[in-house]
N, C-alpha and C positions, 0 to 999 in steps of 0.2 A: 504493500500500500504506500502511495506517495505521501511524503510529509508535506502538508500544505503550507507549513511555515518556511520551507526552503525558498530562498529568493529565486526568481525566474529571470532569465535574461530577456529583456524586452525585445519585441520584434522590430527590426529596423523599419522606420517609416519614411521611405523615400518619396520625394515629390519634386516637381520642377522648382518650387519655392526653396526647398532645401538645397538643391544643386545651385540655384542662384546665390544663396547665402555662401556656399562654398566658393563660388566664383569671386564674390566680393570680399572674402576674408583677406586681411592684409598680412596676418601672421599665422604660422602653423598652429599655435596654441588656440587662436580664435576659431580656426577650422575644427580643431579637435573638440572643443567645447560645444560647438554648434552641432556636430555630428553625434556626439555622445548623447546630447539632449534629445535627439531624435531616435535613440536606440541603436545607433551604429557604433560598434566597438572600434576603438582606435588604439594606437600605441606610438611611442616616440622612436625616431631613428636618429642616428648620428648627424649632427649639423653638416650640411653640404654633402651628405652621403645617403645611401639607401640601407645601410646596415642597422638592424634593430639595436636599441640601447637596452632593452629588457633581457633578462636572463633566458627566457624561453621564446624570445622572438614574438611572432604574431599570436602565439598561444596565450600570451599575457594581455592581449587586447582587452580593453575595458570600456564600459559606459559609466563607470562610477566617477562622479565629478570630483570627489576628494582624491581619488587615485590620479586622475588627470592633472589636477592642480599640483599634486605632489611631484609628478614627473616633470612638468614644465617649470616648477620652482627649482628643481634640481638641475634640469637641462634647459634653460630658457631659450636657447637657440636651436633646439631639436626640430627636425622635420617631423611630419605627421604621416602615418600610414594606416591602412586598414587591412584585415584579412579579407580574402575574396571567397566567393561561393556562398554556402548556406549561412556562414557566420555573419556576413554583412548584408546578404540579399543581393549582391552584385557579382556578376561574372564579367571578366575583362578580356577582350581580345587585344593583345599587345603587338602593335606593328613596329618592328625594329628597323633601324637604319645602321648599317655597318659599312666598313670600307669596301667589302666585297659585294655589297648589294643591299636591297631593302625589301620590305614586305608589302609595299603598296600595290605592285602588280598582282600579287597573290590575292590580296583582299578585294581588289576590283574584280578579279575573276570569280571569286566566291560570291560576291554580290550579284554579278551578272548571271550566275548559275542558280540564284535563289537560295543560297546557303546562309546568307547573312542579311537580316532585315535591318530595321532602323534601331540604333542604340538609344538608350535614354539620354545619354549625353556623351560628349567626346572631350578628351583632354590631350593637349599637345605636351610632349615630354621634353626635357632639356636637350636631348640628342636629336630633336626634330622628328621623333617618332610619334605614335598616336595610340592612345588608349580608347578603345570602343567599349563603353560601359553599358552592359545589358542587365535588365532586371532578372534575377535568378528565378527560374521556374520552380514553383512549389514542389517540395518532396522529391526533387531530382538531384541526385549526387553526381557532380561532374568534376572529376579530379583535374588538377593542373597538368599541362603538358607543353612540350616545345617541339617545333619543327625547324631546326636551325637552317636547313637548306632553303627554306622559304622565308626565313626571317620573321616568323610569326610564332608567338607564344600564346597560350591560353592560361589565364589566372582564374582558377576556380577553387574547389576545395583543396586545402593544403598549400595555398599560395597567398600572396599579398601584393599590394601596390602602394607606392608612395603617392601622396595626394597633394593637390594645390593647397596653399601657395608655396609648397616646399621648393627649395632650390638645391641643385646638385652641381658640383664641380665637374668640368669636362676635361678631356685629355689635352686640349689646347689651352688649358689654364683659364678658360672663360667659365662663367657660372650661368647655368640655364635654369629655367623655372617651369614648373608644372602649371598649366593654365587651362581652365574650362573654356572651350571655344564654341560649343554648340549644345543647346538643350532642346530636347524634343518637346513640341507643343501638342503632340497627339500621343495616343497610346503606343508606347515603344514595344519592341519585340524582345523575346528571349532568344537565346542562341543554343543550337544543338551542337555542342562541342565535339561530340563523336563524329557527326556527319562532316563537320568542318575539317577535322583531322584526317578523315578518310579521303577527302577531296585533296588536301594539301600533300598527303603522304600515302598514296594508294598502295594497297597490297598487290603483289604480283597476280596476274590473271590465274584462274584456277587450272587452266591447261595451256601449254605452249606447244608450238609445232616442233616436236622433237626431231623431225626429219629435215628441218630447215637449218642451213648453216647460219652462224651468228652474223657473218659479214658476207655480202654479195648474194643474198637470196634473190631468186628470180621473182620479179614483180608479179607475174601471173599466178605463181604459187602462193605468194603472200595475199594477193587479192582473193583467191579462192578460199583461203583459210579465214580471212576476215569476214567474208560473206557467210560463212558457216557458223559464226559465233552466235550464241544465244544471249538473251537479256541477262545482265549482270557480268558479262564477259566482254561486251562490245567495246566500251571505251578503253579499257585496259588493253585489249587485244589490238585495237586500231593504233593506240599509242605505241605499243611494242613493234608492230609491223612498220609504222612510220619511221621509228628510230632505225630499224634495219635498213630501210631505203635511204635514209639520211646518211648513215655511216657507209653505205655503198656508193655514195657520191651522186645519187639521183637528185635532179632539180626538184624544188618544191612543187612547181606546177605539174610535173609529171606524177609525183606521188599523190597530189590532190586529185588528179584525174583518175589514176588507177585505183587507189584505195578509197577515195571518196564515194565512188559508185558502189564499191563492194560493201562499204559500211552502211550505205542507204539500203542495200539489199538485206542487210542484217537487222535493219529497223531503226538506225540512227537518222536524225534529220540532217539536211545539208549543212546547217549551221553548226550542229554538234560535231559533225565529221570534220569540218574545216578547222574549227578551233582546236580540236584534239591534234590534228596534223600540224597546225601551227605551233602548238606547245611542244611537240616532239622535235621539230626542227629548231626551235628556240633553245631547248635543253641540249640538243646535240651540238649546236654551235657553241653554247656556253661551256660545255664540258671539254671540248677539244678532243684530243686523242690520247689513249693510254698506251701502255707498252705492247698491247696486242693489236694496236691499229684501230681499235673500236672507238668511234666518236661518241657513242652513247652506251657505256659499259653496263650501266644498271638502270635502264630507262624506267622500269616498272616501279622504282622508288620515287620517281619525280611526279609532279602534279600533271594530270591530264585535263584537257578541256579548258586551258587558260584562255580567257577572253579579255581583250584590251579595248 
């Protein structure tokens, strides 16, 4: 039997008004107090950094005003952060920017494919990345994950994000700030993190043409195989076959003509076929060649169906 005297963690009460208050907060402590009052647990991070100051990191997040006052009295310049997922009621799709690439193309593709709806709000990060903040779907556990090759992370259960107006030092000795840049005025969407990850990092197709060589496969044999694929195999198979033709040196227009028709015979639309073939050629070009001479050594681990 549950002890009714035990304190209960309040349910986070997110609203456009609350996010607007977060946007207007001038100091991390102000943001922390505002969020905690709405039932959103927060915790302090090292000034100008993302590292938690508390012993157990985001597990120590609290809505207790006395605890928050104590933290910021001890560390007045601390940044503010919150756990993601069920704890705060917010899931975050983190779009990163690195020297070797960024996640914006992947996110545009996911949105074009209907895998990402409208977030409740968006935050620009100090590195010019973006946090897409979605309301967490009730009673759904979505663990955090990363897809480094696509420069996209998901912050759900077991993760956390630093919040506005925190500031973080950058590698070039500048200091960047987290800022709320857009707030939804209509009912925002939740995010299916599993579907998004499968899109960004698809598993290999369930069957591959074992009789085909990795490099130099005959286009007519590849086309016949693509045309025979069933639902659930078509996108992955078309991507695989397109990579084979790309690494064999075939021009894009030739591949689009040969495999595009085969993919339509298998049930894909012209648009789906074209975007998948474009993705294969983009990845093949980006990866270059390895020691075996293959331009696309592991194509089935790359995203299919990229749309720009």
